[in-house]
C-alpha positions in Angstrom: -19.9 -7.5 10.7 -20.2 -5.9 14.2 -18.4 -2.8 15.3 -16.3 -4.8 17.7 -15.3 -7.1 14.8 -14.4 -4.1 12.7 -12.3 -2.7 15.5 -10.4 -5.9 15.9 -9.8 -6.1 12.2 -8.4 -2.6 12.2 -6.1 -3.4 15.1 -5.0 -6.7 13.5 -4.2 -5.1 10.2 -2.6 -2.1 11.6 -0.3 -4.3 13.8 0.5 -6.4 10.8 1.4 -3.4 8.7 3.7 -2.1 11.4 5.4 -5.5 11.8 6.0 -5.7 8.1 7.7 -2.4 8.0 10.9 -3.1 10.0 12.3 -6.6 9.1 15.0 -6.0 6.4 14.6 -2.2 6.5 17.3 0.3 7.2 15.6 1.9 10.2 18.8 1.8 12.1 20.5 3.9 9.4 17.6 6.3 9.3 17.8 6.7 13.1 21.5 7.3 12.8 21.0 10.0 10.2 18.4 11.7 12.4 20.8 11.5 15.3 23.6 13.2 13.3 21.2 16.1 12.5 20.0 16.1 16.1 23.5 16.6 17.4 23.7 19.7 15.2 20.3 21.1 15.9 19.0 20.1 19.3 21.2 22.4 21.4 20.5 25.5 19.2 16.8 24.6 19.4 17.0 24.5 23.2 18.9 27.8 23.2 16.2 29.5 21.1 13.4 28.0 23.3 14.9 29.2 26.6 15.7 32.6 25.1 12.0 32.9 24.0 10.8 31.8 27.5 13.1 34.4 29.0 11.3 37.1 26.9 7.9 35.8 28.1 8.5 35.5 31.8 11.9 37.2 32.5 15.4 35.8 32.8 15.4 35.6 36.6 12.2 33.5 36.6 13.8 31.1 34.1 17.0 30.8 36.2 15.1 30.0 39.4 12.9 27.4 37.6 16.0 25.8 36.1 17.7 25.6 39.5 14.6 23.9 40.9 14.7 21.4 38.0 18.4 20.8 38.5 17.7 20.1 42.2 15.8 17.0 41.2 18.5 15.6 38.8 21.5 13.5 39.6 24.6 15.6 40.1 26.9 13.3 38.2 28.5 13.7 34.7 28.4 17.5 34.9 24.6 17.6 34.1 23.8 20.5 36.5 26.6 22.7 35.2 25.7 21.9 31.6 22.1 23.0 32.2 23.2 26.2 33.9 25.6 27.1 31.1 22.9 26.4 28.5 20.5 28.7 30.4 23.0 31.4 30.9 24.0 31.5 27.2 20.4 31.4 26.1 19.3 34.3 28.3 22.3 36.4 27.2 21.5 36.1 23.4 20.4 39.1 21.4 17.7 39.0 18.8 20.3 38.8 16.0 22.1 35.9 17.6 18.8 34.1 18.2 18.0 34.4 14.5 21.4 33.1 13.6 21.0 30.1 16.0 17.8 29.2 14.2 19.7 28.1 11.2 21.5 25.1 12.7 18.4 24.4 14.7 16.4 24.1 11.4 18.8 21.4 10.2 17.3 19.1 12.7 14.0 19.4 10.8 15.8 18.3 7.6 17.2 15.2 9.3 13.9 14.2 10.8 12.0 14.7 7.5 14.4 12.6 5.6 14.0 9.8 8.1 10.2 10.2 8.2 10.1 10.0 4.4 11.4 6.5 4.4 8.5 5.3 6.6 5.7 7.3 5.0 5.7 6.3 1.3 4.6 9.9 0.4 6.2 11.5 -2.6 8.3 14.5 -1.6 10.4 17.2 -3.2 12.7 19.9 -1.7 12.9 17.6 1.3 15.6 19.5 3.1 14.0 22.9 2.8 10.6 21.6 3.7 12.0 19.9 6.8 13.8 23.1 7.9 10.7 25.2 7.3 8.6 22.7 9.3 11.1 22.8 12.2 10.6 26.6 12.4 6.9 25.9 13.0 7.9 23.6 15.8 10.2 26.2 17.2 7.2 28.5 17.7 5.5 25.9 19.9 8.6 24.7 21.7 9.0 27.7 24.1 5.5 27.2 25.5 6.3 23.5 26.1 9.6 24.4 27.9 7.6 26.9 29.9 5.3 24.1 31.1 8.3 22.1 32.3 9.8 25.1 34.1 6.6 25.9 35.8 6.3 22.4 37.1 10.0 22.2 38.2 9.7 24.2 41.5 7.0 21.7 42.5 8.7 18.5 41.4 12.3 19.4 42.4 11.6 19.5 46.2 9.6 16.3 46.0 12.6 14.5 44.5 14.9 15.8 47.2 12.7 14.6 50.1 12.8 11.0 49.0 10.3 8.3 50.1 6.7 8.7 49.0 7.4 12.3 48.1 9.9 11.0 45.5 7.2 8.6 44.1 4.7 11.5 43.8 7.4 13.6 42.1 8.1 10.9 39.6 4.4 10.5 38.8 4.0 14.3 38.3 7.2 14.6 36.3 6.1 11.7 34.1 2.8 13.3 33.2 4.3 16.7 32.7 7.0 15.2 30.4 4.4 13.1 28.7 2.1 16.0 27.8 5.0 18.2 26.6 6.8 15.6 24.7 3.6 14.3 23.1 2.7 17.9 22.1 6.1 18.3 20.5 5.7 15.0 18.6 2.3 16.0 17.3 3.9 19.2 16.0 6.8 17.3 14.5 4.5 14.8 12.8 2.3 17.6 11.5 4.9 20.2 10.4 8.1 18.3 9.7 6.9 14.9 8.4 5.8 14.7 4.7 2.2 14.4 3.7 -0.8 15.4 5.9 -1.9 13.0 8.6 -5.4 13.0 10.0 -6.2 14.6 13.4 -7.1 11.5 15.2 -4.1 9.6 14.0 -1.8 12.5 15.0 -3.2 12.6 18.5 -3.2 8.8 19.1 0.2 8.3 17.5 1.8 11.4 19.1 0.5 10.8 22.6 1.1 7.1 22.4 4.7 7.6 21.3 5.0 10.4 23.9 4.1 8.0 26.7 6.9 5.7 25.6 9.4 8.6 25.4 8.4 9.9 28.8 9.3 6.5 30.3 12.5 6.5 28.3 13.5 9.9 29.6 12.8 8.9 33.2 15.1 6.0 32.6 17.7 8.3 31.2 17.6 10.4 34.4 18.2 7.2 36.4 21.1 6.4 34.1 22.7 9.7 34.9 22.8 8.6 38.6 24.9 5.5 37.7 28.6 6.2 38.6 30.1 5.2 35.3 33.0 6.9 33.6 31.8 7.7 30.1 35.3 8.6 28.9 36.9 5.2 29.9 36.4 3.6 26.5 37.9 6.6 24.8 41.3 6.9 26.5 39.9 9.1 29.4 38.9 12.0 27.1 35.9 13.5 28.8 34.5 15.4 25.9 34.6 12.4 23.6 32.9 10.2 26.2 30.2 12.8 26.9 29.4 13.3 23.2 29.4 9.6 22.5 27.0 9.0 25.4 24.7 11.8 24.2 24.8 10.4 20.6 23.8 6.9 21.9 21.0 8.4 23.9 19.7 10.4 20.9 20.0 7.3 18.6 17.8 5.2 20.9 15.4 8.2 21.2 15.1 8.5 17.4 14.5 4.7 17.1 11.5 5.2 19.3 10.4 8.3 17.5 10.6 6.6 14.1 8.7 3.6 15.4 6.0 5.9 16.7 5.8 7.8 13.5 5.3 4.6 11.5 2.5 3.6 13.9 0.9 7.0 13.3 1.1 6.6 9.5 -0.6 3.2 9.8 -3.3 4.6 12.1 -3.9 7.3 9.5 -4.4 4.7 6.8 -6.6 2.5 9.1 -8.8 5.0 10.9 -11.8 6.4 9.0 -11.7 10.0 8.1 -14.5 12.5 7.7 -14.8 13.8 4.2 -16.2 17.1 3.2 -18.3 17.4 0.1 -17.8 20.4 -2.2 -20.2 22.3 -4.3 -18.9 22.4 -7.8 -20.0 24.1 -11.0 -21.8 21.8 -13.4 -19.4 20.2 -15.9 -16.3 21.0 -13.9 -13.7 18.4 -13.0 -13.4 18.1 -9.3 -9.9 18.0 -7.8 -8.5 17.7 -4.3 -6.3 20.8 -3.8 -4.4 22.4 -6.7 -3.7 20.6 -10.0 -0.2 19.3 -10.2 1.6 20.0 -13.5 4.3 17.3 -13.7 4.9 14.0 -12.1 7.5 11.3 -11.8 6.6 8.2 -13.8 8.2 5.0 -15.0 7.8 4.8 -18.7 8.9 2.6 -21.7 8.7 3.5 -25.4 9.6 0.1 -26.7 9.4 -3.4 -25.4 12.4 -5.3 -24.2 14.5 -6.1 -21.1 13.7 -3.9 -18.1 17.2 -2.4 -17.7 17.2 -1.4 -21.4 13.7 0.1 -21.9 12.4 1.3 -18.5 13.2 4.8 -17.2 11.8 7.2 -14.6 11.0 10.6 -16.1 9.1 13.8 -15.3 6.0 13.9 -17.5 2.9 16.1 -17.6 0.1 15.2 -15.2 -3.0 14.3 -17.3 -6.4 15.7 -16.5 -9.4 13.3 -16.1 -11.8 13.3 -19.0 -15.4 12.2 -19.1 -15.9 9.0 -17.1 -12.4 9.2 -15.7 -10.7 9.8 -12.4 -7.2 10.8 -11.4 -5.7 8.9 -8.5 -2.7 9.9 -6.5 -0.8 6.6 -6.3 0.4 5.4 -2.9 1.2 1.8 -4.0 1.9 0.4 -7.4 1.7 -3.5 -7.4 3.5 -5.6 -10.0 2.0 -8.7 -11.6 3.6 -11.2 -14.0 1.4 -9.7 -16.8 3.2 -6.3 -16.2 6.7 -7.6 -17.0 5.5 -9.8 -19.8 3.8 -6.9 -21.5 6.9 -4.7 -21.0 9.1 -7.5 -22.4 7.0 -7.8 -25.5 5.6 -11.2 -24.8 1.9 -10.2 -25.1 1.8 -7.4 -27.7 3.5 -4.7 -29.6 5.5 -1.6 -28.8 3.4 1.2 -27.2 2.4 4.3 -29.1 4.7 7.1 -27.8 5.1 5.8 -24.2 3.5 3.5 -21.7 3.4 3.8 -17.9 3.3 0.2 -16.7 1.4 -1.7 -14.0 -2.2 -2.7 -13.8 -2.8 -2.7 -10.1 -2.4 -0.2 -7.3 -4.0 1.9 -4.6 -4.2 5.5 -3.8 -6.5 8.5 -3.2 -8.8 10.0 -5.8 -7.3 13.4 -6.7 -9.7 14.6 -9.3 -12.8 13.4 -11.2 -14.2 14.0 -14.6 -17.3 16.1 -15.2 -19.7 13.3 -15.4 -18.4 11.1 -12.6 -20.9 11.0 -9.7 -19.8 7.9 -7.7 -16.2 8.9 -6.9 -15.0 12.0 -5.0 -11.7 13.6 -4.2 -10.1 12.3 -1.1 -11.6 8.8 -1.5 -9.2 5.8 -1.0 -9.5 3.3 -3.8 -7.9 0.2 -5.1 -7.2 0.0 -8.8 -7.3 -2.7 -11.5 -6.6 -2.7 -15.3 -5.0 0.8 -15.0 -2.7 0.1 -18.0 -5.2 -2.0 -20.1 -5.8 0.1 -23.2 -4.7 3.1 -21.2 -1.3 5.0 -21.3 -1.2 5.8 -17.6 -0.6 2.7 -15.4 0.1 2.9 -11.7 3.9 3.2 -11.8 3.8 6.9 -11.3 2.8 9.6 -8.9 -0.6 9.9 -10.6 -2.8 7.7 -12.8 -5.8 8.7 -14.9 -8.1 5.8 -15.8 -11.8 5.0 -16.2 -13.7 5.5 -12.9 -15.1 1.9 -13.0 -11.6 0.6 -12.7 -11.3 2.0 -9.2 -13.0 0.4 -6.2 -13.5 2.3 -2.9 -11.7 0.9 0.1 -13.7 0.7 3.3 -12.4 2.8 6.2 -11.0 -0.2 8.0 -8.6 -1.1 5.1 -5.4 0.4 3.9 -3.6 0.9 0.7 -1.3 -2.1 0.9 -4.2 -4.6 0.9 -5.9 -2.6 -1.9 -2.8 -2.7 -4.1 -2.5 -6.5 -3.6 -6.1 -7.1 -4.9 -6.6 -6.1 -8.6 -5.7 -8.8 -11.1 -4.9 -11.6 -8.6 -8.1 -11.3 -6.5 -10.5 -10.8 -9.5 -8.8 -13.7 -11.4 -9.4 -15.9 -8.3 -13.1 -14.9 -8.2 -13.5 -15.7 -11.9 -11.8 -19.1 -11.5 -14.1 -19.9 -8.6 -17.2 -19.2 -10.8 -18.1 -15.6 -9.9 -20.9 -16.7 -7.6 -20.0 -17.2 -3.9 -23.5 -18.5 -3.0 -22.9 -21.5 -5.4 -19.7 -22.3 -3.7 -21.0 -22.8 -0.2 -20.4 -26.4 1.1 -18.3 -27.2 -2.0 -14.7 -28.5 -2.1 -12.0 -26.6 -3.9 -8.5 -27.6 -4.9 -6.2 -24.6 -5.3 -2.9 -25.3 -7.1 -0.1 -23.0 -5.8 -1.8 -21.7 -2.7 1.1 -19.4 -1.8 0.9 -17.5 -5.1 -1.1 -14.3 -5.4 -4.1 -15.8 -7.2 -3.9 -18.9 -5.0 -3.8 -16.8 -1.9 -7.0 -15.0 -2.8 -8.7 -18.1 -4.2 -8.3 -19.7 -0.7 -9.6 -16.7 1.1 -12.5 -16.1 -1.3 -13.5 -19.8 -1.2 -13.4 -19.9 2.6 -15.4 -16.6 2.8 -18.0 -18.3 0.6 -18.2 -21.3 2.9 -16.2 -23.9 0.9 -13.7 -26.5 2.0 -10.2 -25.9 0.6 -7.2 -28.1 -0.1 -4.1 -26.6 -1.7 -0.8 -27.7 -3.0 2.6 -25.9 -2.4 6.2 -26.6 -3.1 7.8 -25.9 0.3 7.1 -25.7 4.0 7.5 -21.9 4.0 4.9 -21.6 1.2 2.7 -24.0 3.2 2.7 -21.6 6.1 1.5 -18.8 3.8 -1.3 -21.1 2.5 -2.4 -22.1 6.1 -2.4 -18.4 7.1 -4.8 -17.8 4.2 -7.2 -20.4 5.7 -6.6 -23.6 3.7 -8.0 -26.6 5.5 -5.4 -29.0 4.1 -2.0 -28.1 2.6 0.0 -30.7 0.6 3.5 -30.4 -0.7 3.3 -31.7 -4.2 7.0 -32.4 -4.3 6.7 -35.1 -1.6 5.7 -38.7 -2.4 2.1 -39.6 -1.9 0.8 -36.1 -2.7 -2.1 -37.4 -4.8 -3.1 -39.8 -2.1 -3.1 -37.1 0.6 -5.4 -34.9 -1.5 -7.7 -37.8 -2.2 -7.6 -38.6 1.5 -9.3 -35.2 2.1 -11.7 -35.4 -0.8 -12.3 -38.2 -3.4 -13.7 -35.6 -5.7 -13.5 -31.8 -5.7 -16.0 -29.4 -7.3 -13.6 -26.8 -8.5 -9.9 -26.6 -9.3 -8.0 -23.3 -9.6 -5.1 -24.3 -11.7 -1.8 -22.5 -12.3 0.1 -25.2 -14.2 -2.2 -27.6 -16.1 0.5 -29.7 -17.7 2.4 -30.3 -14.5 -0.7 -31.1 -12.5 -2.8 -33.1 -14.9 -2.5 -36.4 -13.0 -3.5 -34.8 -9.7 -6.4 -32.8 -11.3 -7.8 -35.9 -13.0 -7.4 -38.0 -9.9 -9.8 -35.8 -8.0 -12.1 -34.7 -10.9 -15.5 -36.2 -11.7 -18.8 -35.3 -13.2 -19.4 -31.6 -12.5 -15.8 -30.7 -11.7 -14.7 -27.5 -13.3 -10.9 -26.9 -13.8 -10.2 -23.2 -14.3 -6.7 -22.6 -15.8 -5.4 -19.0 -15.4 -1.7 -19.3 -16.4 0.3 -20.9 -19.3 3.4 -22.9 -19.2 6.5 -22.7 -21.4 5.4 -25.8 -23.3 1.7 -26.4 -24.1 0.5 -29.6 -22.4 -0.9 -32.6 -24.4 -4.4 -33.1 -23.2 -5.5 -36.7 -22.4 -8.9 -36.2 -24.0 -10.3 -39.7 -23.2 -9.5 -39.3 -19.5 -11.3 -35.9 -19.5 -14.3 -37.5 -21.2 -14.3 -40.3 -18.7 -14.2 -37.9 -15.8 -16.9 -35.7 -17.4 -14.9 -32.7 -16.2 -15.1 -29.2 -17.6 -11.9 -27.5 -18.6 -12.0 -23.7 -18.9 -9.4 -21.1 -19.5 -9.4 -17.7 -17.9 -7.7 -14.5 -19.2 -9.2 -11.6 -17.2 -8.9 -9.0 -20.0 -11.5 -10.9 -22.1 -14.0 -11.7 -19.4 -17.6 -10.6 -20.1 -18.6 -7.3 -18.4 -21.4 -8.9 -16.4 -19.0 -11.7 -15.1 -16.4 -9.1 -14.3 -18.9 -7.0 -12.3 -19.9 -10.1 -10.3 -16.2 -10.9 -9.6 -15.6 -7.3 -8.4 -18.7 -7.4 -6.2 -17.5 -10.6 -4.6 -14.0 -9.2 -3.9 -15.4 -5.9 -2.6 -17.8 -7.8 -0.3 -15.0 -9.9 1.0 -12.8 -6.8 1.7 -15.7 -5.1 3.5 -16.1 -8.2 5.7 -12.4 -8.3 6.5 -12.0 -11.7 4.8 -9.0 -10.8 2.6 -5.5 -10.1 3.8 -2.4 -8.6 2.0 0.3 -10.8 0.7 3.8 -10.6 2.0 5.0 -7.3 0.5 8.4 -6.2 -0.8 8.6 -2.5 -1.5 10.8 -0.5 -3.9 11.1 3.2 -4.6 9.7 4.3 -7.9 13.3 5.0 -9.0 14.1 1.3 -8.5 11.3 0.1 -10.9 13.9 -1.9 -13.0 14.9 -3.9 -9.9 11.3 -4.3 -8.8 10.2 -5.7 -12.2 13.2 -8.0 -12.4 12.3 -9.3 -8.9 8.9 -10.3 -10.2 10.4 -11.8 -13.4 12.7 -13.9 -11.2 9.8 -15.4 -9.2 9.6 -13.2 -6.1 7.2 -14.7 -3.5 4.4 -12.4 -2.3 3.7 -9.0 -3.8 6.3 -6.6 -5.1 5.2 -2.9 -4.9 6.5 0.5 -5.8 6.0 3.4 -3.4 6.0 6.5 -5.7 
């Protein structure tokens, strides 16, 4: 794969991740909440910043620079007088009053952090206090950014007043000044106020990219101030109500842009490769990233049964990795049918003491056991079999599991794809024979191409060079199968389905089967000597096998339950999936995300047949 291909893959997956964030989300509500806190905190923040600039360069200098800036602004809506009043009040403040003003200013940090939290998927505690403390860090930087604007104002203001090409030059200079200052403020907000720790490259790209959009938006707002509209008209002629409403609308739109830019920054952080530092550690010591957490939130059940009756989210002790184990900070916990069936008691007995559910997920290695040499703290991995013979599944903030059940993610992939893999992708590889070289030029029939296993069976088969025909139950699911790369998609509920499949291939080499009983006629219609039918799911009623027809076809019928696959075969399946991920051949399923606290609703969604992949974000 060339560097250009890798770059295109990163861009394509990053764009897809951003697109999937907003449909059906409450981003409008989050922006509204940030606007509420902004109305409380932005004026105090501006007062403190101007007061600090006055201490740096003198009050007279600030007033002259502000007058120059006002000269380039429209005179309508009381904007000049509002800025003069703001400057006068700020410069008259004492140290005590400035410290008092910092309190309402800090509330803006709380509002922003709560909004950012919805778009980051990062676990957080003491959100309000952390947001306020982070805003104080921004408040240290803000006066210097205001100073840059005020220094530029005496140059830009006269250019605005002259008109013509001077006005154009003034707009260009003003845009770049605003772009640099706003972008610097955004980088500070994303670094100090937002939860988690974003990488430097993502911060700069996301901050300055968002800043360019906001700079254009602010230029448009200046033009809006020049429009002779009466803001108070819709409010019975009450000027103060009209002014506050117009300001709130402007802040709301601004926060929509900021939240969108922050989400892009988070996706960039997941997509761009990071440089990792190796640490020298004492022999036999467990290696950890940062301090060792003591407790974590986890979904647990102590007996099997209905989700609403047995599942609960609790604070439990964070386990330490033992020999051969790693601890992973979970960023995504994916739910498979096997997870709810195990919790419901359909596949085994009650757990000893407690069980954290979910086999699959993705996250960052947090600590490694003393004899683990091929994993290191800070490494992004996808996870499979986390809860197989292990108490700590992925439905928690941390999971401890054998190191061989984690697979490193390449730098150009992100956690959402990794969490989708696990049981579905490895099952698909096993059903396809574990050997991609043997599949080249072959024809594969995938039953249920819109399902999780079907999706990855299509993509793995195409990656191996096979021809793929698949069956689905609706046009919407057909679109998902086509997007995965299927050559032919057939709706099995429509008449003539068997004829359409046979029209593409008289005989197929492999069949990946989800419902053997329902699909027997189709499978046998396209089976012949050498055809292997791999069945990976059971139906409510066991099918009656037409033995003579199977004998006549000379077909091989095999059943796949991933937990009992031989170690060498499992290693081959993992190698195939990992190679396909590295090549950019696999894509995430359509994702529905739930908070960890909503684990009951998430498991019930899977139990009720949700399309795509349901995930928890701890």
